[in-house]
PDB file of N, CA, C and O in Angstrom:
ATOM      1  N   MET A   1       1.121  11.145  59.055  1.00  0.00           N
ATOM      2  CA  MET A   1       1.644   9.815  59.226  1.00  0.00           C
ATOM      3  C   MET A   1       1.701   9.108  57.882  1.00  0.00           C
ATOM      4  O   MET A   1       0.716   9.077  57.143  1.00  0.00           O
ATOM      5  N   GLY A   2       2.859   8.540  57.570  1.00  0.00           N
ATOM      6  CA  GLY A   2       3.019   7.811  56.323  1.00  0.00           C
ATOM      7  C   GLY A   2       2.571   6.374  56.466  1.00  0.00           C
ATOM      8  O   GLY A   2       2.414   5.855  57.571  1.00  0.00           O
ATOM      9  N   LYS A   3       2.372   5.752  55.332  1.00  0.00           N
ATOM     10  CA  LYS A   3       1.974   4.357  55.320  1.00  0.00           C
ATOM     11  C   LYS A   3       3.154   3.495  55.772  1.00  0.00           C
ATOM     12  O   LYS A   3       4.288   3.704  55.342  1.00  0.00           O
ATOM     13  N   LYS A   4       2.874   2.538  56.631  1.00  0.00           N
ATOM     14  CA  LYS A   4       3.907   1.623  57.100  1.00  0.00           C
ATOM     15  C   LYS A   4       4.312   0.705  55.948  1.00  0.00           C
ATOM     16  O   LYS A   4       3.467   0.074  55.313  1.00  0.00           O
ATOM     17  N   THR A   5       5.611   0.643  55.691  1.00  0.00           N
ATOM     18  CA  THR A   5       6.077  -0.258  54.659  1.00  0.00           C
ATOM     19  C   THR A   5       6.592  -1.535  55.311  1.00  0.00           C
ATOM     20  O   THR A   5       7.248  -1.494  56.351  1.00  0.00           O
ATOM     21  N   SER A   6       6.291  -2.652  54.693  1.00  0.00           N
ATOM     22  CA  SER A   6       6.749  -3.918  55.257  1.00  0.00           C
ATOM     23  C   SER A   6       8.174  -4.197  54.804  1.00  0.00           C
ATOM     24  O   SER A   6       8.628  -3.694  53.776  1.00  0.00           O
ATOM     25  N   TYR A   7       8.855  -4.994  55.577  1.00  0.00           N
ATOM     26  CA  TYR A   7      10.240  -5.361  55.319  1.00  0.00           C
ATOM     27  C   TYR A   7      10.279  -6.406  54.206  1.00  0.00           C
ATOM     28  O   TYR A   7       9.405  -7.272  54.144  1.00  0.00           O
ATOM     29  N   ASP A   8      11.270  -6.338  53.337  1.00  0.00           N
ATOM     30  CA  ASP A   8      11.432  -7.324  52.278  1.00  0.00           C
ATOM     31  C   ASP A   8      12.330  -8.444  52.804  1.00  0.00           C
ATOM     32  O   ASP A   8      13.537  -8.252  52.951  1.00  0.00           O
ATOM     33  N   TYR A   9      11.759  -9.592  53.082  1.00  0.00           N
ATOM     34  CA  TYR A   9      12.496 -10.728  53.620  1.00  0.00           C
ATOM     35  C   TYR A   9      13.226 -11.513  52.536  1.00  0.00           C
ATOM     36  O   TYR A   9      14.036 -12.388  52.841  1.00  0.00           O
ATOM     37  N   GLY A  10      12.943 -11.204  51.276  1.00  0.00           N
ATOM     38  CA  GLY A  10      13.616 -11.882  50.176  1.00  0.00           C
ATOM     39  C   GLY A  10      13.070 -13.273  49.929  1.00  0.00           C
ATOM     40  O   GLY A  10      11.925 -13.585  50.255  1.00  0.00           O
ATOM     41  N   ALA A  11      13.925 -14.105  49.340  1.00  0.00           N
ATOM     42  CA  ALA A  11      13.529 -15.464  48.977  1.00  0.00           C
ATOM     43  C   ALA A  11      13.745 -16.416  50.149  1.00  0.00           C
ATOM     44  O   ALA A  11      14.670 -16.250  50.945  1.00  0.00           O
ATOM     45  N   CYS A  12      12.883 -17.404  50.235  1.00  0.00           N
ATOM     46  CA  CYS A  12      12.996 -18.448  51.247  1.00  0.00           C
ATOM     47  C   CYS A  12      14.272 -19.242  51.001  1.00  0.00           C
ATOM     48  O   CYS A  12      14.533 -19.660  49.873  1.00  0.00           O
ATOM     49  N   HIS A  13      15.065 -19.454  52.042  1.00  0.00           N
ATOM     50  CA  HIS A  13      16.304 -20.208  51.870  1.00  0.00           C
ATOM     51  C   HIS A  13      16.059 -21.714  51.731  1.00  0.00           C
ATOM     52  O   HIS A  13      16.986 -22.463  51.422  1.00  0.00           O
ATOM     53  N   VAL A  14      14.820 -22.162  51.958  1.00  0.00           N
ATOM     54  CA  VAL A  14      14.503 -23.581  51.814  1.00  0.00           C
ATOM     55  C   VAL A  14      14.018 -23.900  50.403  1.00  0.00           C
ATOM     56  O   VAL A  14      14.508 -24.834  49.769  1.00  0.00           O
ATOM     57  N   CYS A  15      13.040 -23.111  49.909  1.00  0.00           N
ATOM     58  CA  CYS A  15      12.435 -23.463  48.616  1.00  0.00           C
ATOM     59  C   CYS A  15      12.544 -22.366  47.551  1.00  0.00           C
ATOM     60  O   CYS A  15      12.248 -22.616  46.382  1.00  0.00           O
ATOM     61  N   GLY A  16      12.961 -21.161  47.937  1.00  0.00           N
ATOM     62  CA  GLY A  16      13.146 -20.096  46.953  1.00  0.00           C
ATOM     63  C   GLY A  16      11.947 -19.192  46.722  1.00  0.00           C
ATOM     64  O   GLY A  16      12.075 -18.182  46.029  1.00  0.00           O
ATOM     65  N   GLU A  17      10.789 -19.519  47.277  1.00  0.00           N
ATOM     66  CA  GLU A  17       9.595 -18.667  47.136  1.00  0.00           C
ATOM     67  C   GLU A  17       9.825 -17.345  47.861  1.00  0.00           C
ATOM     68  O   GLU A  17      10.557 -17.307  48.851  1.00  0.00           O
ATOM     69  N   HIS A  18       9.215 -16.261  47.387  1.00  0.00           N
ATOM     70  CA  HIS A  18       9.375 -14.962  48.043  1.00  0.00           C
ATOM     71  C   HIS A  18       8.592 -14.959  49.361  1.00  0.00           C
ATOM     72  O   HIS A  18       7.409 -15.301  49.391  1.00  0.00           O
ATOM     73  N   MET A  19       9.259 -14.573  50.438  1.00  0.00           N
ATOM     74  CA  MET A  19       8.642 -14.562  51.765  1.00  0.00           C
ATOM     75  C   MET A  19       7.746 -13.334  51.917  1.00  0.00           C
ATOM     76  O   MET A  19       8.009 -12.284  51.330  1.00  0.00           O
ATOM     77  N   VAL A  20       6.690 -13.480  52.709  1.00  0.00           N
ATOM     78  CA  VAL A  20       5.766 -12.374  52.973  1.00  0.00           C
ATOM     79  C   VAL A  20       5.753 -12.083  54.467  1.00  0.00           C
ATOM     80  O   VAL A  20       5.952 -12.981  55.286  1.00  0.00           O
ATOM     81  N   GLU A  21       5.517 -10.824  54.814  1.00  0.00           N
ATOM     82  CA  GLU A  21       5.507 -10.447  56.228  1.00  0.00           C
ATOM     83  C   GLU A  21       4.172 -10.811  56.860  1.00  0.00           C
ATOM     84  O   GLU A  21       3.108 -10.532  56.308  1.00  0.00           O
ATOM     85  N   ARG A  22       4.249 -11.438  58.025  1.00  0.00           N
ATOM     86  CA  ARG A  22       3.071 -11.832  58.799  1.00  0.00           C
ATOM     87  C   ARG A  22       3.362 -11.615  60.280  1.00  0.00           C
ATOM     88  O   ARG A  22       4.518 -11.479  60.682  1.00  0.00           O
ATOM     89  N   GLN A  23       2.310 -11.583  61.081  1.00  0.00           N
ATOM     90  CA  GLN A  23       2.419 -11.580  62.543  1.00  0.00           C
ATOM     91  C   GLN A  23       2.205 -13.027  62.968  1.00  0.00           C
ATOM     92  O   GLN A  23       1.164 -13.613  62.671  1.00  0.00           O
ATOM     93  N   ILE A  24       3.175 -13.603  63.655  1.00  0.00           N
ATOM     94  CA  ILE A  24       3.088 -15.015  64.022  1.00  0.00           C
ATOM     95  C   ILE A  24       3.127 -15.190  65.531  1.00  0.00           C
ATOM     96  O   ILE A  24       3.456 -14.265  66.273  1.00  0.00           O
ATOM     97  N   LYS A  25       2.786 -16.385  65.966  1.00  0.00           N
ATOM     98  CA  LYS A  25       3.011 -16.813  67.343  1.00  0.00           C
ATOM     99  C   LYS A  25       4.271 -17.664  67.301  1.00  0.00           C
ATOM    100  O   LYS A  25       4.378 -18.574  66.479  1.00  0.00           O
ATOM    101  N   GLN A  26       5.217 -17.378  68.173  1.00  0.00           N
ATOM    102  CA  GLN A  26       6.466 -18.131  68.212  1.00  0.00           C
ATOM    103  C   GLN A  26       6.627 -18.767  69.580  1.00  0.00           C
ATOM    104  O   GLN A  26       6.456 -18.101  70.601  1.00  0.00           O
ATOM    105  N   ASP A  27       6.954 -20.056  69.608  1.00  0.00           N
ATOM    106  CA  ASP A  27       7.103 -20.748  70.886  1.00  0.00           C
ATOM    107  C   ASP A  27       8.582 -20.919  71.229  1.00  0.00           C
ATOM    108  O   ASP A  27       9.431 -21.069  70.351  1.00  0.00           O
ATOM    109  N   PHE A  28       8.859 -20.891  72.524  1.00  0.00           N
ATOM    110  CA  PHE A  28      10.203 -21.048  73.064  1.00  0.00           C
ATOM    111  C   PHE A  28      10.120 -21.938  74.296  1.00  0.00           C
ATOM    112  O   PHE A  28       9.159 -21.858  75.062  1.00  0.00           O
ATOM    113  N   TRP A  29      11.118 -22.777  74.483  1.00  0.00           N
ATOM    114  CA  TRP A  29      11.234 -23.572  75.712  1.00  0.00           C
ATOM    115  C   TRP A  29      12.280 -22.918  76.579  1.00  0.00           C
ATOM    116  O   TRP A  29      13.434 -22.790  76.169  1.00  0.00           O
ATOM    117  N   ILE A  30      11.892 -22.494  77.791  1.00  0.00           N
ATOM    118  CA  ILE A  30      12.799 -21.842  78.731  1.00  0.00           C
ATOM    119  C   ILE A  30      12.729 -22.613  80.045  1.00  0.00           C
ATOM    120  O   ILE A  30      11.697 -22.631  80.715  1.00  0.00           O
ATOM    121  N   LYS A  31      13.833 -23.242  80.399  1.00  0.00           N
ATOM    122  CA  LYS A  31      13.903 -24.035  81.633  1.00  0.00           C
ATOM    123  C   LYS A  31      12.704 -24.973  81.761  1.00  0.00           C
ATOM    124  O   LYS A  31      12.016 -24.979  82.782  1.00  0.00           O
ATOM    125  N   GLU A  32      12.463 -25.751  80.731  1.00  0.00           N
ATOM    126  CA  GLU A  32      11.394 -26.740  80.669  1.00  0.00           C
ATOM    127  C   GLU A  32       9.988 -26.147  80.722  1.00  0.00           C
ATOM    128  O   GLU A  32       9.027 -26.861  81.008  1.00  0.00           O
ATOM    129  N   ASN A  33       9.859 -24.847  80.450  1.00  0.00           N
ATOM    130  CA  ASN A  33       8.549 -24.197  80.377  1.00  0.00           C
ATOM    131  C   ASN A  33       8.335 -23.670  78.966  1.00  0.00           C
ATOM    132  O   ASN A  33       9.222 -23.048  78.380  1.00  0.00           O
ATOM    133  N   LEU A  34       7.162 -23.924  78.436  1.00  0.00           N
ATOM    134  CA  LEU A  34       6.803 -23.431  77.121  1.00  0.00           C
ATOM    135  C   LEU A  34       6.301 -22.000  77.239  1.00  0.00           C
ATOM    136  O   LEU A  34       5.406 -21.715  78.034  1.00  0.00           O
ATOM    137  N   VAL A  35       6.880 -21.097  76.444  1.00  0.00           N
ATOM    138  CA  VAL A  35       6.453 -19.698  76.396  1.00  0.00           C
ATOM    139  C   VAL A  35       6.080 -19.385  74.958  1.00  0.00           C
ATOM    140  O   VAL A  35       6.836 -19.701  74.039  1.00  0.00           O
ATOM    141  N   VAL A  36       4.920 -18.765  74.752  1.00  0.00           N
ATOM    142  CA  VAL A  36       4.462 -18.385  73.419  1.00  0.00           C
ATOM    143  C   VAL A  36       4.419 -16.865  73.343  1.00  0.00           C
ATOM    144  O   VAL A  36       3.806 -16.210  74.185  1.00  0.00           O
ATOM    145  N   VAL A  37       5.071 -16.311  72.331  1.00  0.00           N
ATOM    146  CA  VAL A  37       5.061 -14.866  72.108  1.00  0.00           C
ATOM    147  C   VAL A  37       4.173 -14.600  70.895  1.00  0.00           C
ATOM    148  O   VAL A  37       4.389 -15.158  69.819  1.00  0.00           O
ATOM    149  N   GLU A  38       3.178 -13.744  71.081  1.00  0.00           N
ATOM    150  CA  GLU A  38       2.238 -13.410  70.009  1.00  0.00           C
ATOM    151  C   GLU A  38       2.689 -12.159  69.261  1.00  0.00           C
ATOM    152  O   GLU A  38       3.484 -11.367  69.766  1.00  0.00           O
ATOM    153  N   ASN A  39       2.167 -12.001  68.055  1.00  0.00           N
ATOM    154  CA  ASN A  39       2.352 -10.802  67.237  1.00  0.00           C
ATOM    155  C   ASN A  39       3.803 -10.517  66.883  1.00  0.00           C
ATOM    156  O   ASN A  39       4.215  -9.358  66.830  1.00  0.00           O
ATOM    157  N   VAL A  40       4.579 -11.566  66.642  1.00  0.00           N
ATOM    158  CA  VAL A  40       5.976 -11.406  66.257  1.00  0.00           C
ATOM    159  C   VAL A  40       6.033 -11.144  64.749  1.00  0.00           C
ATOM    160  O   VAL A  40       5.552 -11.970  63.973  1.00  0.00           O
ATOM    161  N   PRO A  41       6.608 -10.013  64.311  1.00  0.00           N
ATOM    162  CA  PRO A  41       6.738  -9.769  62.871  1.00  0.00           C
ATOM    163  C   PRO A  41       7.785 -10.710  62.286  1.00  0.00           C
ATOM    164  O   PRO A  41       8.916 -10.779  62.766  1.00  0.00           O
ATOM    165  N   ALA A  42       7.389 -11.434  61.242  1.00  0.00           N
ATOM    166  CA  ALA A  42       8.285 -12.427  60.649  1.00  0.00           C
ATOM    167  C   ALA A  42       8.026 -12.540  59.157  1.00  0.00           C
ATOM    168  O   ALA A  42       6.951 -12.196  58.666  1.00  0.00           O
ATOM    169  N   GLY A  43       9.030 -13.027  58.449  1.00  0.00           N
ATOM    170  CA  GLY A  43       8.854 -13.407  57.061  1.00  0.00           C
ATOM    171  C   GLY A  43       8.412 -14.855  57.040  1.00  0.00           C
ATOM    172  O   GLY A  43       9.029 -15.707  57.678  1.00  0.00           O
ATOM    173  N   VAL A  44       7.330 -15.139  56.299  1.00  0.00           N
ATOM    174  CA  VAL A  44       6.786 -16.494  56.233  1.00  0.00           C
ATOM    175  C   VAL A  44       6.700 -16.901  54.768  1.00  0.00           C
ATOM    176  O   VAL A  44       6.200 -16.154  53.927  1.00  0.00           O
ATOM    177  N   CYS A  45       7.192 -18.086  54.483  1.00  0.00           N
ATOM    178  CA  CYS A  45       7.127 -18.589  53.110  1.00  0.00           C
ATOM    179  C   CYS A  45       5.734 -19.144  52.837  1.00  0.00           C
ATOM    180  O   CYS A  45       5.282 -20.039  53.552  1.00  0.00           O
ATOM    181  N   PRO A  46       5.039 -18.629  51.810  1.00  0.00           N
ATOM    182  CA  PRO A  46       3.700 -19.136  51.515  1.00  0.00           C
ATOM    183  C   PRO A  46       3.709 -20.545  50.929  1.00  0.00           C
ATOM    184  O   PRO A  46       2.670 -21.206  50.909  1.00  0.00           O
ATOM    185  N   ARG A  47       4.856 -21.015  50.455  1.00  0.00           N
ATOM    186  CA  ARG A  47       4.940 -22.361  49.869  1.00  0.00           C
ATOM    187  C   ARG A  47       5.253 -23.422  50.926  1.00  0.00           C
ATOM    188  O   ARG A  47       4.520 -24.403  51.055  1.00  0.00           O
ATOM    189  N   CYS A  48       6.338 -23.232  51.682  1.00  0.00           N
ATOM    190  CA  CYS A  48       6.770 -24.305  52.597  1.00  0.00           C
ATOM    191  C   CYS A  48       6.572 -23.972  54.075  1.00  0.00           C
ATOM    192  O   CYS A  48       6.726 -24.852  54.922  1.00  0.00           O
ATOM    193  N   GLY A  49       6.233 -22.713  54.406  1.00  0.00           N
ATOM    194  CA  GLY A  49       5.954 -22.352  55.788  1.00  0.00           C
ATOM    195  C   GLY A  49       7.166 -21.946  56.609  1.00  0.00           C
ATOM    196  O   GLY A  49       7.026 -21.636  57.793  1.00  0.00           O
ATOM    197  N   GLU A  50       8.355 -21.939  56.011  1.00  0.00           N
ATOM    198  CA  GLU A  50       9.556 -21.508  56.731  1.00  0.00           C
ATOM    199  C   GLU A  50       9.351 -20.097  57.280  1.00  0.00           C
ATOM    200  O   GLU A  50       8.711 -19.263  56.639  1.00  0.00           O
ATOM    201  N   LYS A  51       9.901 -19.831  58.477  1.00  0.00           N
ATOM    202  CA  LYS A  51       9.737 -18.523  59.117  1.00  0.00           C
ATOM    203  C   LYS A  51      11.104 -17.965  59.480  1.00  0.00           C
ATOM    204  O   LYS A  51      11.988 -18.702  59.916  1.00  0.00           O
ATOM    205  N   VAL A  52      11.274 -16.660  59.298  1.00  0.00           N
ATOM    206  CA  VAL A  52      12.499 -15.969  59.717  1.00  0.00           C
ATOM    207  C   VAL A  52      12.109 -14.640  60.351  1.00  0.00           C
ATOM    208  O   VAL A  52      11.084 -14.051  60.008  1.00  0.00           O
ATOM    209  N   VAL A  53      12.948 -14.175  61.288  1.00  0.00           N
ATOM    210  CA  VAL A  53      12.758 -12.850  61.875  1.00  0.00           C
ATOM    211  C   VAL A  53      14.014 -12.020  61.617  1.00  0.00           C
ATOM    212  O   VAL A  53      15.109 -12.561  61.462  1.00  0.00           O
ATOM    213  N   ARG A  54      13.841 -10.721  61.573  1.00  0.00           N
ATOM    214  CA  ARG A  54      14.981  -9.809  61.432  1.00  0.00           C
ATOM    215  C   ARG A  54      15.813  -9.844  62.708  1.00  0.00           C
ATOM    216  O   ARG A  54      15.314 -10.208  63.773  1.00  0.00           O
ATOM    217  N   ALA A  55      17.082  -9.465  62.596  1.00  0.00           N
ATOM    218  CA  ALA A  55      17.999  -9.493  63.735  1.00  0.00           C
ATOM    219  C   ALA A  55      17.473  -8.658  64.897  1.00  0.00           C
ATOM    220  O   ALA A  55      17.548  -9.089  66.048  1.00  0.00           O
ATOM    221  N   GLU A  56      16.941  -7.469  64.614  1.00  0.00           N
ATOM    222  CA  GLU A  56      16.471  -6.621  65.714  1.00  0.00           C
ATOM    223  C   GLU A  56      15.252  -7.220  66.413  1.00  0.00           C
ATOM    224  O   GLU A  56      15.065  -7.009  67.611  1.00  0.00           O
ATOM    225  N   VAL A  57      14.424  -7.963  65.684  1.00  0.00           N
ATOM    226  CA  VAL A  57      13.289  -8.646  66.301  1.00  0.00           C
ATOM    227  C   VAL A  57      13.807  -9.762  67.200  1.00  0.00           C
ATOM    228  O   VAL A  57      13.287  -9.961  68.298  1.00  0.00           O
ATOM    229  N   GLY A  58      14.822 -10.489  66.751  1.00  0.00           N
ATOM    230  CA  GLY A  58      15.433 -11.526  67.574  1.00  0.00           C
ATOM    231  C   GLY A  58      16.005 -10.961  68.861  1.00  0.00           C
ATOM    232  O   GLY A  58      15.880 -11.578  69.919  1.00  0.00           O
ATOM    233  N   GLN A  59      16.635  -9.787  68.782  1.00  0.00           N
ATOM    234  CA  GLN A  59      17.181  -9.138  69.976  1.00  0.00           C
ATOM    235  C   GLN A  59      16.070  -8.714  70.925  1.00  0.00           C
ATOM    236  O   GLN A  59      16.209  -8.843  72.141  1.00  0.00           O
ATOM    237  N   GLN A  60      14.965  -8.208  70.375  1.00  0.00           N
ATOM    238  CA  GLN A  60      13.826  -7.818  71.209  1.00  0.00           C
ATOM    239  C   GLN A  60      13.206  -9.039  71.879  1.00  0.00           C
ATOM    240  O   GLN A  60      12.798  -8.972  73.039  1.00  0.00           O
ATOM    241  N   LEU A  61      13.133 -10.156  71.153  1.00  0.00           N
ATOM    242  CA  LEU A  61      12.610 -11.394  71.743  1.00  0.00           C
ATOM    243  C   LEU A  61      13.499 -11.864  72.888  1.00  0.00           C
ATOM    244  O   LEU A  61      12.999 -12.259  73.942  1.00  0.00           O
ATOM    245  N   ALA A  62      14.814 -11.821  72.687  1.00  0.00           N
ATOM    246  CA  ALA A  62      15.745 -12.247  73.742  1.00  0.00           C
ATOM    247  C   ALA A  62      15.573 -11.389  74.985  1.00  0.00           C
ATOM    248  O   ALA A  62      15.575 -11.908  76.102  1.00  0.00           O
ATOM    249  N   ALA A  63      15.423 -10.076  74.803  1.00  0.00           N
ATOM    250  CA  ALA A  63      15.230  -9.178  75.949  1.00  0.00           C
ATOM    251  C   ALA A  63      13.902  -9.467  76.646  1.00  0.00           C
ATOM    252  O   ALA A  63      13.833  -9.500  77.875  1.00  0.00           O
ATOM    253  N   LEU A  64      12.864  -9.672  75.867  1.00  0.00           N
ATOM    254  CA  LEU A  64      11.537  -9.966  76.418  1.00  0.00           C
ATOM    255  C   LEU A  64      11.557 -11.274  77.209  1.00  0.00           C
ATOM    256  O   LEU A  64      11.026 -11.339  78.317  1.00  0.00           O
ATOM    257  N   LEU A  65      12.160 -12.296  76.651  1.00  0.00           N
ATOM    258  CA  LEU A  65      12.192 -13.605  77.306  1.00  0.00           C
ATOM    259  C   LEU A  65      13.161 -13.635  78.481  1.00  0.00           C
ATOM    260  O   LEU A  65      13.030 -14.482  79.364  1.00  0.00           O
ATOM    261  N   GLY A  66      14.122 -12.734  78.504  1.00  0.00           N
ATOM    262  CA  GLY A  66      15.067 -12.657  79.607  1.00  0.00           C
ATOM    263  C   GLY A  66      14.524 -11.907  80.805  1.00  0.00           C
ATOM    264  O   GLY A  66      15.158 -11.883  81.860  1.00  0.00           O
ATOM    265  N   ASN A  67      13.357 -11.294  80.658  1.00  0.00           N
ATOM    266  CA  ASN A  67      12.733 -10.516  81.728  1.00  0.00           C
ATOM    267  C   ASN A  67      11.827 -11.439  82.544  1.00  0.00           C
ATOM    268  O   ASN A  67      10.648 -11.599  82.229  1.00  0.00           O
ATOM    269  N   ALA A  68      12.385 -12.044  83.593  1.00  0.00           N
ATOM    270  CA  ALA A  68      11.638 -13.019  84.402  1.00  0.00           C
ATOM    271  C   ALA A  68      10.385 -12.406  85.017  1.00  0.00           C
ATOM    272  O   ALA A  68       9.360 -13.079  85.123  1.00  0.00           O
ATOM    273  N   GLU A  69      10.449 -11.145  85.420  1.00  0.00           N
ATOM    274  CA  GLU A  69       9.286 -10.478  86.016  1.00  0.00           C
ATOM    275  C   GLU A  69       8.144 -10.403  85.011  1.00  0.00           C
ATOM    276  O   GLU A  69       6.990 -10.644  85.364  1.00  0.00           O
ATOM    277  N   ARG A  70       8.451 -10.075  83.781  1.00  0.00           N
ATOM    278  CA  ARG A  70       7.435  -9.981  82.733  1.00  0.00           C
ATOM    279  C   ARG A  70       6.792 -11.343  82.484  1.00  0.00           C
ATOM    280  O   ARG A  70       5.585 -11.433  82.259  1.00  0.00           O
ATOM    281  N   LEU A  71       7.601 -12.401  82.525  1.00  0.00           N
ATOM    282  CA  LEU A  71       7.060 -13.738  82.307  1.00  0.00           C
ATOM    283  C   LEU A  71       6.074 -14.130  83.400  1.00  0.00           C
ATOM    284  O   LEU A  71       5.091 -14.818  83.126  1.00  0.00           O
ATOM    285  N   ARG A  72       6.323 -13.705  84.624  1.00  0.00           N
ATOM    286  CA  ARG A  72       5.415 -14.036  85.725  1.00  0.00           C
ATOM    287  C   ARG A  72       4.090 -13.285  85.613  1.00  0.00           C
ATOM    288  O   ARG A  72       3.082 -13.740  86.153  1.00  0.00           O
ATOM    289  N   GLU A  73       4.071 -12.153  84.929  1.00  0.00           N
ATOM    290  CA  GLU A  73       2.870 -11.318  84.844  1.00  0.00           C
ATOM    291  C   GLU A  73       1.981 -11.659  83.652  1.00  0.00           C
ATOM    292  O   GLU A  73       0.980 -10.979  83.430  1.00  0.00           O
ATOM    293  N   THR A  74       2.314 -12.683  82.887  1.00  0.00           N
ATOM    294  CA  THR A  74       1.579 -12.977  81.667  1.00  0.00           C
ATOM    295  C   THR A  74       0.471 -13.991  81.903  1.00  0.00           C
ATOM    296  O   THR A  74       0.412 -14.644  82.945  1.00  0.00           O
ATOM    297  N   GLN A  75      -0.408 -14.109  80.910  1.00  0.00           N
ATOM    298  CA  GLN A  75      -1.470 -15.104  80.986  1.00  0.00           C
ATOM    299  C   GLN A  75      -0.887 -16.483  80.723  1.00  0.00           C
ATOM    300  O   GLN A  75       0.194 -16.600  80.146  1.00  0.00           O
ATOM    301  N   THR A  76      -1.579 -17.506  81.133  1.00  0.00           N
ATOM    302  CA  THR A  76      -1.143 -18.871  80.864  1.00  0.00           C
ATOM    303  C   THR A  76      -2.265 -19.636  80.179  1.00  0.00           C
ATOM    304  O   THR A  76      -3.442 -19.300  80.312  1.00  0.00           O
ATOM    305  N   ILE A  77      -1.879 -20.665  79.448  1.00  0.00           N
ATOM    306  CA  ILE A  77      -2.848 -21.536  78.785  1.00  0.00           C
ATOM    307  C   ILE A  77      -2.468 -22.982  79.075  1.00  0.00           C
ATOM    308  O   ILE A  77      -1.315 -23.274  79.392  1.00  0.00           O
ATOM    309  N   SER A  78      -3.432 -23.878  78.968  1.00  0.00           N
ATOM    310  CA  SER A  78      -3.164 -25.304  79.102  1.00  0.00           C
ATOM    311  C   SER A  78      -2.889 -25.874  77.719  1.00  0.00           C
ATOM    312  O   SER A  78      -3.556 -25.523  76.746  1.00  0.00           O
ATOM    313  N   VAL A  79      -1.908 -26.750  77.644  1.00  0.00           N
ATOM    314  CA  VAL A  79      -1.536 -27.348  76.370  1.00  0.00           C
ATOM    315  C   VAL A  79      -1.559 -28.866  76.516  1.00  0.00           C
ATOM    316  O   VAL A  79      -0.888 -29.408  77.395  1.00  0.00           O
ATOM    317  N   PRO A  80      -2.320 -29.561  75.669  1.00  0.00           N
ATOM    318  CA  PRO A  80      -2.326 -31.021  75.754  1.00  0.00           C
ATOM    319  C   PRO A  80      -0.967 -31.584  75.314  1.00  0.00           C
ATOM    320  O   PRO A  80      -0.331 -31.065  74.397  1.00  0.00           O
ATOM    321  N   VAL A  81      -0.547 -32.646  75.983  1.00  0.00           N
ATOM    322  CA  VAL A  81       0.694 -33.322  75.636  1.00  0.00           C
ATOM    323  C   VAL A  81       0.336 -34.765  75.300  1.00  0.00           C
ATOM    324  O   VAL A  81      -0.278 -35.469  76.101  1.00  0.00           O
ATOM    325  N   ILE A  82       0.727 -35.191  74.110  1.00  0.00           N
ATOM    326  CA  ILE A  82       0.415 -36.543  73.643  1.00  0.00           C
ATOM    327  C   ILE A  82       1.727 -37.265  73.373  1.00  0.00           C
ATOM    328  O   ILE A  82       2.610 -36.721  72.710  1.00  0.00           O
ATOM    329  N   ARG A  83       1.859 -38.469  73.875  1.00  0.00           N
ATOM    330  CA  ARG A  83       3.063 -39.272  73.647  1.00  0.00           C
ATOM    331  C   ARG A  83       2.990 -39.899  72.262  1.00  0.00           C
ATOM    332  O   ARG A  83       1.969 -40.480  71.894  1.00  0.00           O
ATOM    333  N   PHE A  84       4.063 -39.784  71.497  1.00  0.00           N
ATOM    334  CA  PHE A  84       4.131 -40.393  70.175  1.00  0.00           C
ATOM    335  C   PHE A  84       4.260 -41.909  70.319  1.00  0.00           C
ATOM    336  O   PHE A  84       5.094 -42.408  71.075  1.00  0.00           O
ATOM    337  N   GLU A  85       3.431 -42.617  69.591  1.00  0.00           N
ATOM    338  CA  GLU A  85       3.508 -44.075  69.566  1.00  0.00           C
ATOM    339  C   GLU A  85       3.440 -44.524  68.114  1.00  0.00           C
ATOM    340  O   GLU A  85       2.598 -44.067  67.341  1.00  0.00           O
ATOM    341  N   LYS A  86       4.335 -45.417  67.766  1.00  0.00           N
ATOM    342  CA  LYS A  86       4.352 -45.946  66.405  1.00  0.00           C
ATOM    343  C   LYS A  86       3.081 -46.771  66.169  1.00  0.00           C
ATOM    344  O   LYS A  86       2.704 -47.602  66.995  1.00  0.00           O
ATOM    345  N   ALA A  87       2.439 -46.528  65.041  1.00  0.00           N
ATOM    346  CA  ALA A  87       1.217 -47.254  64.716  1.00  0.00           C
ATOM    347  C   ALA A  87       1.529 -48.712  64.431  1.00  0.00           C
ATOM    348  O   ALA A  87       2.581 -49.041  63.882  1.00  0.00           O
ATOM    349  N   ALA A  88       0.608 -49.577  64.808  1.00  0.00           N
ATOM    350  CA  ALA A  88       0.779 -51.019  64.532  1.00  0.00           C
ATOM    351  C   ALA A  88       0.703 -51.254  63.039  1.00  0.00           C
ATOM    352  O   ALA A  88      -0.128 -50.663  62.350  1.00  0.00           O
ATOM    353  N   ALA A  89       1.573 -52.120  62.541  1.00  0.00           N
ATOM    354  CA  ALA A  89       1.611 -52.414  61.097  1.00  0.00           C
ATOM    355  C   ALA A  89       0.548 -53.389  60.697  1.00  0.00           C
ATOM    356  O   ALA A  89       0.443 -53.741  59.522  1.00  0.00           O
TER     357      ALA A  89
END
């Protein structure tokens, strides 16, 4: 078995820093439900935090999220929701 080589994501399109490969959690809103996908391979900018995924990863995410049966079989978490209010001056 050879060593796994990481994908070269190139420069960040926001700030120009070289992106590094990381495993991220990515959130999606599907029919007013929040879904979080863990361990998504992505390029992450160490300077500004911008994230990008390769086209094939995006296609795999679309297939995964389109599988309603799989979504029903997953774990769930509670997420606090806070209403934004402008601070008093």
